[in-house]
Structure formats: C-alpha cells, structure tokens
N, C-alpha and C positions, 0 to 999 in steps of 0.2 A: 460421688466423685464428680467434680466439676470438669467442664469441657476444657480441652487443651487451649492455650493462648493462640490466638490467631495473628499471624505476622501480616498486617495489612499491606506492608510495603511490597510484598510479593505479588499483590494484585494490581499494583500501579501500572506496570507495563502492559497487562492485560486490558485494564480500563483504557489506556491510551490507545491501544490497538482497535478496540471496539469503537470508540469515539471517532477514530480516523476512518475506519470502514463505513461507518454510518454517514459521516460527512461526505465521503467520496461517492456514495450512493445517491446522496441528496444533490450534490453538485452535478453528478451525471444526469440526473433527472431534470435539473434546472436547464442544463445545456441543451438537452434534447428539445425541451419546450421552446427555448430561445431560438433554436434553429428552425423550428416549425414557424415561429413568428417571422423570422428573417425571410424564409422562402415564401410564406403565404401572406405576409402582412402588408405588401405594397397598396392594395385597395383601401385599407384602413388609413394608412398614412396619407394617401392621396385625398381621401375624404376629410381627414383632419386638416390638411393644409388648405383645401378649398373653403372649409368652414372658417378657418382663421382668417384667411384673406377677405372672405365675405364680411367678417366682423371688423375688418380693418386692422387686424392684429398681424401686420406685415412682418415685423421683426420676430415675432414667434413663429410665423410660418416659414420663415427663411431657413432655419436649421433642419426643419422636417424635409424641405425641398432639396437641401444639400445631402441629407441622408438617403433620400431616394435616388439621387443622381449617382451616389457612390455605391448603391445597393446591389446593382446588377450582377457584379461578380460574386458578392456574398450570397445572393440568392442562388447562384449556380453551385457555389460550394456547399451550401446547406442542402441543396437538391441531391448533390452527389453523395453526401454523408447519409442522407435518408435512404437512398437507394441501395446502400451497402448495409442497411439496418444498423447504422452507426458503429461500424466495425472498428474505426480508428478510435472513437471514444471509448468503446469497450476495451480495446488493447491497452490504452492508457490506464484505465480503471484496474485491469488485471495485474499490470506490472506494479502499480502503486499498492494495491491491496496485498499482493505477494510479499512486497518489501515490508509492509507493516507487520505481516505474520513472522517473517525471519527476524525483524528487529525486536518483536515482542519476546520471542524466545531467547535471543541474545541478551536482551536487557534483564530478563528474569535470572539468568545465570550470573550476569555481571552483579546484580543486586545481592544474590546469595553469597558470591565470593567476597564482595565488599563487606558484608555484615557478619559473616560467619567465618572465623579463622579456621575452624575445623573443617570447612567445606573442602579445603585443598587435600584432605586426607583420602577420600575416595578417588579423587582424580590421580593422585600418585599411585595409589593401590592398584588402579586399573591398568597402569603402565604408561600413562601419559608422562612423557619426559618434560620435567619442569626445571629449568636452569635458573635457580634463584640468584645466581651470580650476575646474570643479565637482566634480572628483574629486581629493581630497587624495592625495598620494603619500607613502609607498608605499600601495598600494591595500589597505585593510582589508576585512574580509569584507562589510560592508554595501555599500561601494562596488563590490566584485567582483560581488555579487549584483545590483546596479543595472546593471552593465555586461552581465551575463549576459542580463537582460531585454531590453536593447537588441539584443544579438546575436540572441536568439530572435525578436524582432519583425522584425528586418531580413531574416532568412532564412525567415520564415514562409510556408508554402504554405496558402492558404485551404482549409479542410475537409480538410486532409491532415496530421494531427498526426504521423504516422509519418515522412513526408518532411521535415517541419520539423525533427524531432529528428535525423534523419540529416544534414540540412544543417548543423545546429549542430556535430555531431561532425566532419563532413568539413572544416569550417573549421580545425580543429586537426589534421588529418591522420589522423583516426580514421574507421574504417568499421564500421558496425553494420547494414548493409543486410540485410534478411531477407525478401526478396520472397515466399517460401513462406508467410510468416506475416502478411503485411501486411494481407490482407483481415480476418483474425481480430482483429488489433490495432485496426484501424479500427472494427470492429464493437463491440469492448470499449470503446473510447473513446466511441463514440456512445451506448452504453447507460449508461456512467458519466455522461455529460452529461445524459441524461434523468433519472437517479436524483438527481444533485446539484442540477440547475438547474430541473427541471421536476416535481419530487416524484413521479418515476415515471410521469408521464402522457405518452402518445404521442398525436400528432394523429391 
C-alpha cells in the first residue's frame, strides 16, 4: 500500500516562516556586529584616513573624515544599546518572529479553506457561525481571512494564545501541541504584548 499523497502547498507557510525567522536572526547578528564597529571603529577609520592622505588620496579620505565627524552621536547610541545587551534589537526581533508564527498558522488555515471545499464542514459542525449571505462565494482571500478571525474568536482561550492556536489547527485535523515549550511561548507572547501595547512598561 503506497504512502498517502503529500499536499506540499500546506508546507509553504511553514517554509516562509522558517525562512523569515532565519533571516531575522541573521540580520540581528549583523546589526550587533555593525554596532560594535560603530562604537569601536574610530581608531581604524582614523588610521585609514591618515594612510589615504599620506598617499595623496585626498578625495577618498574626505568621506571617511566626514563619517568620523558625524560618528560621535552614533558611537553613543551604539554604546547605550550594547550596555542594555541590545534589548531594543531583541524586542524588535521578538515582535517580528511572533508575527511570523501567527501569520504562518493563519496562512495554513487560509490555504486549507481555499483548496478544500469540504473544510468548511468541521467549522460549521463546531458551532462557528458562518453567514454565507455576507460572504460571497467562492470565498476570496479577504473573505477567507474574515472567516479565519471568526474561527479564532470562537476557539479562543482567554490568556492562553498557545491553546487558542492549537484549537484552530485541531479544527482542521492538524496537531501542533508542544507542551514542553508552552511556558516559553506564553512568556514570549506576554513580553511581546508588553512591547507592542504598553511601550515596554510592566506594572
């Protein structure tokens, strides 16, 4: 008996999320290295400018000199970021990565609803109110995303975004339970909410 067919399209949102997270990590690392160079790089720039002037490369040395003249405030900013262990950069990364995770789950559900007309059955059976009079058929992306919001609201568990997302996927026969990581995910979401909604202020 052969293996069941694999619907590769369902993996596309997952692939996109993984690529985004990897790129975010790479950019974060590059930014930290760049900030170190900004804070500590003045002696090297000064040496380069002196060498170019000695070689009569005045036009080439001038941009380096202008860079150093404008660099003092940037050096201070870089120093302040380093002293916070790059907390501001890490906050940006957390918000972006959490957004990628939520978008991944939403896009998976949208893909299922768009490609499988029978997928609406378990949604209706679960009790989600779907007013097709207000949703033009066939469902276009805007309507699919409206439906997704209804599904998410219906299965929402207050103060538990992880269980909410698991409930969304379970409705379509998918499982993404990760009990060993749940506390970390809840903490990450709580921190993300503080960053986005409370300007980083905790009571």
